[in-house]
C-alpha positions in Angstrom: -23.2 15.9 -67.4 -25.4 12.9 -68.4 -29.1 12.7 -67.6 -31.7 10.2 -68.8 -35.1 10.9 -70.4 -37.0 8.8 -67.9 -35.2 10.4 -64.9 -36.3 13.8 -66.1 -39.9 12.6 -66.4 -39.9 12.0 -62.7 -39.6 15.8 -62.2 -41.6 17.1 -65.2 -44.3 15.9 -67.5 -42.7 15.6 -71.0 -44.9 15.2 -74.0 -42.3 15.6 -76.8 -39.8 13.0 -78.1 -36.3 12.9 -76.8 -34.8 14.2 -80.0 -37.0 17.3 -80.0 -36.3 17.9 -76.4 -32.5 17.8 -77.1 -33.0 20.4 -79.8 -35.0 22.7 -77.4 -32.3 22.4 -74.7 -29.5 23.1 -77.2 -31.3 26.2 -78.5 -31.7 27.4 -74.9 -28.0 27.1 -74.1 -27.8 23.6 -72.7 -25.9 22.1 -75.6 -26.8 18.4 -76.0 -23.6 17.0 -77.6 -24.8 13.4 -77.8 -28.1 11.6 -77.6 -28.0 7.8 -77.2 -30.8 5.2 -76.8 -29.9 2.5 -74.3 -31.9 -0.1 -72.3 -35.3 1.5 -73.1 -34.1 5.0 -72.2 -32.4 8.0 -73.8 -29.2 9.4 -72.4 -28.6 13.1 -72.9 -24.9 14.2 -72.7 -25.0 17.9 -72.0 -22.1 20.4 -72.2 -22.4 22.6 -69.1 -20.8 26.0 -68.9 -18.8 26.8 -65.8 -21.2 29.6 -64.7 -24.2 27.2 -64.5 -23.5 24.6 -61.7 -27.3 24.3 -61.2 -27.3 22.4 -64.5 -25.1 19.7 -63.0 -28.2 17.9 -61.6 -31.3 16.3 -62.9 -33.4 18.8 -61.0 -31.6 21.7 -62.6 -32.0 20.4 -66.1 -35.7 19.5 -65.3 -36.3 23.1 -64.3 -35.2 24.2 -67.7 -37.3 21.6 -69.4 -40.4 22.7 -67.4 -39.8 26.3 -68.5 -39.2 25.4 -72.2 -42.3 23.1 -72.3 -44.5 25.2 -70.1 -44.9 22.4 -67.6 -45.0 22.2 -63.8 -41.8 21.2 -62.0 -42.2 18.4 -59.4 -39.7 18.4 -56.5 -38.8 15.5 -54.2 -40.1 15.2 -50.6 -37.5 16.7 -48.3 -39.4 16.2 -45.0 -37.7 14.1 -42.2 -39.2 10.7 -41.5 -39.4 11.3 -37.7 -38.3 13.9 -35.2 -34.6 13.7 -34.9 -32.8 14.9 -31.8 -29.7 17.1 -32.0 -26.7 14.8 -31.4 -23.8 15.3 -29.0 -21.3 15.2 -31.9 -19.4 18.5 -31.9 -18.6 20.1 -35.3 -15.6 22.5 -35.4 -14.8 24.6 -38.5 -11.5 26.5 -38.2 -12.3 28.9 -41.0 -15.9 29.6 -41.9 -15.0 31.1 -45.3 -13.5 27.8 -46.3 -16.5 25.8 -45.1 -19.6 28.0 -44.8 -21.8 25.1 -43.8 -21.2 21.5 -42.6 -24.0 19.1 -41.6 -23.6 15.6 -40.1 -26.5 13.1 -39.8 -25.9 9.9 -37.9 -28.0 6.9 -39.2 -27.9 3.7 -37.2 -28.7 0.0 -37.8 -28.2 0.2 -41.6 -27.9 -2.9 -43.7 -25.2 -2.5 -46.3 -25.6 -4.7 -49.4 -26.2 -4.5 -53.2 -28.4 -1.7 -54.5 -31.9 -2.4 -56.0 -31.8 -3.1 -59.7 -33.5 0.3 -60.7 -30.9 2.3 -58.7 -27.9 0.4 -60.0 -29.2 0.7 -63.6 -29.9 4.4 -63.4 -26.4 5.1 -62.1 -24.8 3.0 -64.7 -26.7 4.9 -67.5 -25.1 8.2 -66.4 -21.6 6.6 -66.1 -21.4 5.8 -62.4 -20.5 2.3 -61.2 -22.4 0.7 -58.4 -20.5 0.0 -55.0 -23.1 -0.7 -52.4 -26.5 0.6 -51.4 -25.2 3.4 -49.0 -22.6 4.7 -51.5 -25.0 4.4 -54.4 -27.6 6.5 -52.6 -25.1 9.3 -52.0 -24.1 9.2 -55.6 -27.8 9.1 -56.7 -28.6 12.2 -54.7 -25.5 13.9 -56.1 -26.8 13.4 -59.7 -30.4 14.2 -58.7 -29.9 17.4 -56.7 -26.3 18.5 -57.5 -25.2 18.3 -53.8 -22.3 15.9 -53.2 -22.6 13.8 -50.1 -20.2 11.5 -48.3 -20.9 8.6 -45.9 -18.4 7.6 -43.1 -18.5 4.4 -41.1 -19.5 6.0 -37.8 -17.9 3.2 -35.7 -14.5 3.9 -37.3 -14.5 7.6 -36.2 -13.7 9.2 -32.9 -17.2 10.2 -31.9 -16.2 13.3 -29.9 -15.6 15.8 -32.7 -15.6 16.3 -36.5 -13.1 19.0 -37.5 -12.9 20.9 -40.8 -9.3 22.2 -41.0 -6.2 22.7 -43.1 -3.9 19.7 -43.2 -0.8 19.9 -41.1 2.8 19.3 -42.4 3.6 15.7 -42.7 0.0 14.4 -42.6 -1.0 11.6 -44.9 -4.2 9.9 -45.9 -5.0 6.7 -47.9 -8.0 7.6 -50.1 -10.7 5.1 -51.1 -8.8 4.5 -54.3 -6.1 2.9 -52.1 -3.5 5.6 -52.9 -1.4 7.2 -50.2 -1.7 11.0 -50.4 0.9 13.4 -48.9 -0.9 16.5 -47.6 0.2 20.0 -46.9 -1.3 23.2 -45.5 -3.1 24.0 -48.9 -5.4 20.9 -48.5 -8.7 21.3 -46.6 -9.5 18.1 -44.8 -12.2 16.5 -42.7 -10.7 15.0 -39.5 -11.8 13.5 -36.3 -10.0 14.1 -33.0 -7.1 11.7 -34.1 -6.5 11.9 -37.8 -7.7 13.0 -41.3 -10.6 10.9 -42.6 -11.4 12.7 -45.9 -10.1 15.4 -48.3 -12.8 18.0 -48.2 -14.9 18.1 -51.4 -12.6 15.6 -53.3 -12.4 12.1 -51.9 -13.0 10.1 -48.7 -10.4 8.1 -46.7 -10.0 4.4 -46.6 -9.9 4.4 -42.8 -13.5 5.4 -42.6 -14.9 3.8 -45.7 -18.4 2.2 -45.7 -18.3 -1.6 -46.2 -20.6 -4.5 -46.0 -19.8 -4.8 -42.3 -20.9 -1.2 -41.5 -23.8 -0.8 -39.1 -23.8 2.9 -38.4 -23.0 5.8 -40.7 -22.3 9.5 -40.5 -23.8 11.3 -43.6 -21.9 14.5 -44.5 -23.4 17.3 -46.5 -21.5 20.6 -46.7 -20.3 23.6 -48.7 -16.6 24.0 -49.4 -14.7 27.0 -50.9 -14.4 26.3 -54.7 -10.9 27.7 -55.0 -9.5 25.6 -52.2 -11.1 22.4 -53.6 -9.7 23.2 -57.1 -6.2 23.8 -56.0 -6.1 20.7 -53.8 -7.6 18.5 -56.5 -5.0 19.7 -59.0 -2.1 19.3 -56.5 -3.1 15.7 -55.7 -4.0 14.8 -59.3 -7.5 13.7 -58.3 -10.8 14.1 -60.1 -14.3 13.2 -58.8 -17.9 14.0 -59.4 -17.9 15.8 -56.0 -14.9 18.0 -56.7 -16.3 18.8 -60.2 -19.4 20.3 -58.5 -17.7 21.9 -55.5 -15.2 23.7 -57.8 -18.1 25.4 -59.6 -20.1 26.2 -56.4 -23.0 24.3 -54.8 -26.3 25.6 -53.6 -26.2 26.4 -49.9 -30.0 26.0 -49.7 -29.8 22.4 -51.1 -27.4 21.0 -48.5 -29.9 20.1 -45.8 -32.5 19.1 -48.4 -30.0 16.7 -50.0 -29.1 15.2 -46.6 -32.9 14.6 -45.9 -33.4 13.1 -49.3 -30.5 10.6 -48.8 -31.8 9.8 -45.3 -35.2 9.0 -46.8 -33.7 6.6 -49.3 -31.5 5.0 -46.7 -34.5 4.3 -44.5 -36.4 2.8 -47.4 -33.6 0.6 -48.9 -31.1 0.2 -46.1 -33.4 -0.2 -43.1 -31.6 2.6 -41.3 -32.9 4.9 -38.5 -31.9 8.5 -38.0 -30.2 8.9 -34.6 -29.1 12.5 -34.6 -28.4 15.6 -36.7 -25.9 18.4 -36.2 -24.9 21.4 -38.3 -22.5 24.4 -38.1 -22.4 27.5 -40.2 -24.8 29.4 -42.4 -28.2 28.0 -43.1 -29.6 30.5 -45.5 -28.2 33.0 -48.0 -29.4 36.6 -48.2 -31.8 36.9 -51.1 -30.5 39.2 -53.8 -32.9 41.4 -55.8 -32.4 42.8 -59.3 -34.6 45.3 -60.9 -35.9 44.5 -64.4 -37.4 47.3 -66.6 -39.7 45.5 -69.1 -39.5 48.4 -71.6 -35.7 48.2 -71.6 -35.9 44.4 -72.0 -38.0 45.0 -75.2 -35.4 47.5 -76.5 -32.5 45.2 -75.8 -34.1 42.1 -77.3 -35.8 43.9 -80.2 -39.1 42.2 -79.5 -41.8 43.0 -76.9 -42.7 40.3 -74.4 -45.9 40.7 -72.4 -45.3 41.4 -68.7 -47.4 38.4 -67.7 -45.2 36.2 -69.9 -42.1 37.7 -68.4 -43.3 36.8 -64.9 -44.2 33.3 -66.0 -40.8 32.6 -67.5 -38.9 33.9 -64.5 -41.2 32.0 -62.1 -40.6 28.7 -63.9 -36.9 29.3 -63.7 -37.1 29.7 -59.9 -37.1 33.6 -59.7 -39.6 35.4 -57.5 -41.1 38.6 -59.0 -42.8 41.5 -57.4 -44.3 44.5 -59.2 -42.3 47.7 -58.7 -43.0 51.3 -59.8 -44.4 51.7 -63.3 -43.0 48.9 -65.6 -40.2 47.7 -63.3 -40.2 44.3 -61.7 -38.2 43.5 -58.5 -36.8 40.0 -59.1 -35.6 37.8 -56.2 -32.6 35.7 -57.2 -32.7 32.0 -56.0 -29.7 30.6 -54.2 -28.9 28.3 -57.0 -28.5 31.2 -59.5 -25.5 33.2 -58.0 -24.4 34.0 -61.5 -27.3 36.5 -61.9 -26.3 39.9 -60.7 -27.4 42.4 -63.4 -30.6 43.4 -65.3 -28.8 42.1 -68.5 -28.6 38.6 -66.9 -32.4 38.5 -66.5 -32.9 39.7 -70.1 -30.7 36.9 -71.3 -32.9 34.4 -69.4 -36.0 35.8 -71.1 -34.3 35.5 -74.5 -33.3 31.8 -73.9 -36.7 30.6 -72.8 -38.8 32.9 -75.2 -36.6 31.5 -78.0 -33.8 33.2 -80.0 -35.5 32.0 -83.2 -38.6 34.1 -82.3 -36.6 37.3 -82.1 -36.8 39.0 -85.5 -33.5 39.5 -87.4 -32.6 43.2 -88.1 -29.6 45.3 -88.8 -28.4 47.3 -85.7 -29.2 51.0 -85.8 -26.1 53.0 -86.5 -26.0 56.6 -85.5 -23.3 58.4 -87.5 -21.1 60.7 -85.5 -18.7 62.9 -87.4 -17.7 65.4 -84.7 -15.1 64.9 -82.0 -15.9 66.7 -78.8 -13.7 65.2 -76.1 -10.0 64.9 -75.4 -10.2 61.1 -75.7 -11.7 61.3 -79.2 -9.0 63.8 -80.3 -6.2 61.7 -78.9 -7.5 58.6 -80.6 -7.8 60.5 -83.9 -4.2 61.9 -83.6 -2.8 58.4 -82.8 -4.4 57.0 -85.9 -2.8 59.7 -88.0 0.6 59.3 -86.5 0.6 55.5 -86.8 -0.4 55.9 -90.5 2.6 58.2 -90.9 4.9 55.4 -89.7 5.5 56.5 -86.1 5.4 54.1 -83.1 3.6 55.0 -79.8 5.6 54.8 -76.5 4.6 55.2 -72.9 7.2 57.0 -70.6 7.3 57.8 -66.9 5.5 60.8 -65.5 8.5 61.7 -63.4 11.9 63.2 -64.5 14.9 65.0 -63.1 15.8 68.7 -63.0 19.2 68.2 -64.8 17.6 66.8 -67.9 15.0 69.6 -68.0 17.8 72.2 -67.6 19.8 70.7 -70.4 17.0 71.4 -72.9 17.6 75.1 -72.4 13.9 76.0 -72.8 12.7 77.1 -69.4 9.2 76.3 -68.3 8.0 79.4 -66.4 7.3 78.3 -62.9 9.4 75.7 -61.1 8.4 72.1 -61.8 6.3 70.3 -59.2 8.7 68.4 -56.9 8.1 65.0 -55.3 8.5 65.1 -51.5 10.0 61.6 -51.3 11.4 60.7 -54.7 12.5 57.1 -55.2 15.6 58.2 -57.2 17.3 61.3 -58.5 15.9 60.6 -62.0 12.3 60.8 -60.6 12.4 64.0 -58.5 9.8 66.2 -60.3 6.6 65.8 -62.3 7.3 66.3 -66.0 6.3 69.7 -67.4 7.2 68.3 -70.8 7.3 65.0 -72.6 10.6 65.6 -74.3 12.9 64.0 -71.6 11.0 60.8 -71.6 10.9 60.6 -75.4 14.7 61.4 -75.5 15.4 58.5 -73.2 13.3 56.2 -75.5 15.2 57.4 -78.5 18.5 56.7 -76.7 17.4 53.2 -75.7 16.5 52.4 -79.4 19.9 53.7 -80.6 21.6 51.5 -78.0 19.7 48.6 -79.6 21.3 49.3 -82.9 18.3 51.1 -84.4 19.4 53.4 -87.2 16.2 55.4 -87.4 13.7 56.2 -84.6 10.3 57.8 -85.0 8.1 57.7 -81.8 5.3 59.7 -80.2 3.4 59.8 -76.9 0.1 61.4 -75.9 0.0 62.0 -72.2 -0.5 64.7 -69.5 2.2 67.1 -68.5 2.1 69.0 -65.2 2.3 72.8 -65.2 2.3 75.4 -62.5 3.4 75.4 -58.9 0.8 77.0 -56.6 -2.1 75.8 -58.7 -0.8 72.9 -60.7 -2.8 71.7 -63.7 -2.6 68.8 -66.1 -2.5 69.4 -69.9 -3.0 66.8 -72.5 0.1 66.9 -74.8 1.4 65.3 -77.9 5.2 64.6 -78.0 7.1 63.4 -81.0 10.8 62.5 -81.4 12.7 61.7 -84.5 16.4 60.7 -84.8 18.8 58.9 -87.1 18.7 58.1 -90.8 16.4 55.8 -92.6 17.0 54.0 -95.9 14.3 54.3 -98.6 14.4 52.1 -101.7 13.0 53.9 -104.7 12.9 53.1 -108.4 15.8 55.6 -108.9 17.9 53.8 -106.2 18.6 53.9 -102.5 17.9 57.2 -100.7 19.2 58.2 -97.3 16.6 60.3 -95.4 18.0 62.0 -92.3 15.5 63.1 -89.7 15.1 66.9 -89.4 12.8 69.7 -88.4 11.1 69.6 -91.9 10.0 66.1 -91.1 8.3 67.4 -87.9 6.8 70.3 -89.8 5.3 67.9 -92.4 3.8 65.8 -89.6 2.2 68.8 -87.9 0.8 70.0 -91.2 -0.7 66.6 -91.9 -2.3 66.5 -88.4 -3.7 70.0 -88.9 -5.0 69.2 -92.3 -6.8 66.1 -91.1 -8.3 68.0 -88.1 -9.4 71.0 -90.3 -7.1 73.5 -88.7 -5.9 76.1 -91.3 -4.8 79.3 -89.7 -1.4 78.2 -88.2 2.2 79.3 -88.5 5.8 78.3 -87.7 7.9 81.0 -86.2 11.6 80.8 -85.4 12.4 81.8 -81.8 16.1 81.4 -81.4 16.8 77.7 -80.4 13.3 76.4 -81.3 10.5 76.8 -83.7 7.2 78.0 -82.3 3.9 76.5 -83.5 1.0 79.0 -83.4 -2.7 78.5 -84.2 -4.6 81.7 -84.8 -1.7 83.6 -83.3 -1.8 81.6 -80.1 1.2 79.5 -79.1 0.2 75.8 -79.2 3.6 74.0 -79.3 7.2 74.0 -80.3 9.8 72.1 -82.3 13.5 71.9 -81.6 16.8 70.2 -82.3 18.1 68.9 -78.9 21.2 70.7 -77.8 24.5 68.9 -77.4 24.3 69.1 -73.6 20.9 67.4 -73.7 22.2 64.7 -76.0 25.2 64.1 -73.7 22.8 63.9 -70.7 20.8 61.2 -72.6 24.1 59.5 -73.7 23.3 60.0 -77.5 26.5 60.4 -79.5 27.0 61.3 -83.2 23.3 61.6 -83.9 20.8 64.5 -84.0 17.4 64.2 -82.3 14.5 66.4 -83.2 11.5 66.8 -80.9 8.0 68.3 -81.0 5.5 69.2 -78.3 1.9 70.2 -79.0 -0.8 71.0 -76.6 -3.9 69.0 -77.6 -6.0 71.0 -75.1 -5.4 74.0 -77.2 -5.7 72.1 -80.5 -9.2 70.9 -79.3 -10.4 74.5 -79.0 -9.5 75.2 -82.7 -10.9 72.0 -84.1 -13.2 72.5 -87.1 -16.4 70.4 -86.9 -18.0 71.7 -90.1 -16.1 69.4 -92.5 -17.8 68.6 -95.7 -17.0 66.5 -98.8 -15.6 68.4 -101.8 -16.1 66.7 -105.2 -13.0 65.7 -107.1 -12.1 68.1 -109.9 -13.9 67.3 -113.2 -11.4 69.2 -115.4 -7.6 68.9 -115.5 -5.5 71.8 -114.3 -2.4 73.6 -115.6 0.8 73.6 -113.5 3.3 76.5 -113.7 6.5 76.9 -111.6 8.1 80.1 -110.4 11.8 80.1 -109.4 13.2 83.1 -107.6 15.8 84.3 -105.1 14.7 85.8 -101.8 16.3 87.2 -98.7 16.7 84.7 -95.8 14.8 86.9 -93.3 11.6 86.9 -95.2 8.7 84.6 -94.2 7.8 82.0 -96.8 4.4 81.6 -95.0 3.6 85.3 -95.7 4.5 84.8 -99.3 2.2 81.8 -99.7 -0.7 83.7 -98.0 -0.3 86.7 -100.3 -0.1 84.7 -103.5 -3.1 82.6 -102.6 -5.1 85.8 -102.2 -3.7 87.3 -105.5 -4.3 84.2 -107.5 -8.0 83.8 -106.9 -10.1 82.3 -108.4 -7.9 80.3 -110.8 -5.1 79.4 -108.4 -6.3 76.2 -106.6 -3.0 75.0 -105.0 0.5 76.5 -104.4 3.4 74.7 -102.7 7.2 74.8 -102.3 8.9 72.2 -104.4 12.6 73.2 -104.1 14.8 75.1 -101.7 18.5 75.7 -102.3 21.5 77.6 -101.2 25.0 77.5 -102.7 27.7 79.2 -104.7 25.2 80.5 -107.3 23.1 82.2 -104.6 24.4 85.4 -103.0 25.1 85.4 -99.2 22.0 86.1 -97.2 19.7 84.8 -99.9 18.0 81.5 -100.7 16.5 80.1 -103.8 13.0 78.8 -103.9 10.7 77.2 -106.5 6.9 77.4 -106.2 4.5 75.1 -108.0 1.2 76.7 -108.9 -1.8 74.7 -110.0 -4.5 76.6 -111.9 -7.9 75.0 -112.5 -11.7 75.7 -112.9 -14.8 73.8 -111.9 -16.5 75.0 -115.2 -14.1 74.1 -118.0 -10.6 73.2 -119.0 -8.4 76.4 -118.8 -6.2 77.5 -121.7 -2.7 79.0 -121.6 -4.1 82.4 -122.5 -6.4 82.3 -119.4 -3.7 81.2 -117.0 -0.9 83.6 -118.2 -2.4 86.9 -116.8 -2.8 85.4 -113.4 0.6 83.8 -113.4 2.2 87.1 -114.4 0.3 88.8 -111.6 1.9 86.5 -109.0 5.4 87.1 -110.4 4.9 90.8 -110.3 3.6 90.6 -106.7 6.8 88.7 -105.7 9.0 91.4 -107.2 7.0 94.3 -105.8 6.1 93.1 -102.3 9.2 91.0 -101.4 11.9 92.3 -103.8 12.3 88.8 -105.2 14.6 88.2 -108.3 13.1 85.8 -110.8 15.3 83.2 -112.4 
């Protein structure tokens, strides 16, 4: 958009140099990308954003200048020159949504010729070539007010009717650039009773063009649907100043005013006389109102603006303000600002005109939040943990089939919730578990030649029959073998239940859950928190693998109720300083019966080893020829430390011997 300094001065009194004005406009959002001095004037080239079509006019830019310089805006005279009768011309609009308003003003006895020097010069400065005085006036009003106009030679039209309609198959029109355009039903056209005479909002036709022999004209001012204009312009490969504005939306309230303004200039410079005026469609938009809380505006901006100043800024921008309850203003939105719908939009207007540079710079207030209180927060935290452990998230269908559920061999209490009209046999019930979907995802990855699959999903499962409920659940599936390159060489790590156990322990450690256990229950391992069942782990049975078409590979799955995990979440986490003194590590190797719980052993030894025993963990597990049947060999690593000093061997030895004795006495272990 180009506008000149002298043209702006006709609308607002400017007392600052052009360069300073360009800086003010840029800081207010109207970026002046170029400023050029030419023929005793300054040309501003402004980058206009798509949401501000009101800036595509001298009047729109002048309104901003008036607000920025605290000056009064002067508007043109839109009064008719004489009383004009309603004409007999009929206007027919086939679809009001595509053309909300169409006006036609007939002006007779015009004298078409060259434009006055001032008019020709002003148009040339903003990049528009002069054609003749009628066409130049329509272009002048387009740049001045932002409303595109078009003048037809009235004597070349069928005077019975003007029709706004979609083009019919096979119709053609030769546009004023002398190109033949093939039209289809996507094009909106202006037609008389016989033929198309213009492409609505884009370009006029050669068959009704105003020339030096024209004596009577029909002046069109209208509103066309932006989407239709854009699609038609793109399909035909056309670009014009009119289409550029119609695509972004024109001001309905400016249509009749622009027609009056053009008629005034035609009377003055073309000796024309208005004969008649007709219109069809809306004449006024419903005024929107948005509430503005001045206190909230101050909080958002970080600076308080006096209420009188707020009213002044909004008034200069064309908004109408009324005092509401307390410190709330009811702001009427003008028709040329359809982009303003929210309170935040008004606050942005205040910031632009008040000046971003006047708003003090400060760091945003950050309120630390270390607790997680909702399912969404918990799910987000668990996702981060799992991704950090190398798992990939998947999303599976909420529907499954009974056969796959049955192949798992778990049973789910009540019957699953059936779909009345399933789309397929594979989608006949709502899933009571995530495992079937995860199993299919593993199978798909195996079919794509993936050797190792580690995936998870967090989603709802559907439980119950009479009173069904949803439960947020974590599902994990591991399968295959991954290759790990270490310094010692290549290691093959095959997925197993211990991998799942390690993942669960990591999740619980990060969430602060301590009192949990893993209990074998036949075909699966039960996960319990404070003696309440929260989930399970299992190795999928051969019948389930066959159902999923997985061959020669094992798949291990886990399911954990995050609803139950949430109730055991510890929110009293605190930082523990790193140990200041080194510890002493001692190992215990022993043989133990298979049916004894290692978890119970660890709990007992932690209790017996206080206060010197800080950590205890299993470092080795083995069975073989050297171990009797029904027994297993274990190695425990014990770390002894103190916060007060470095321990000696003599201090550690009594506690270590106490742990060994407890293993022998309580669990009949045999030390090695």
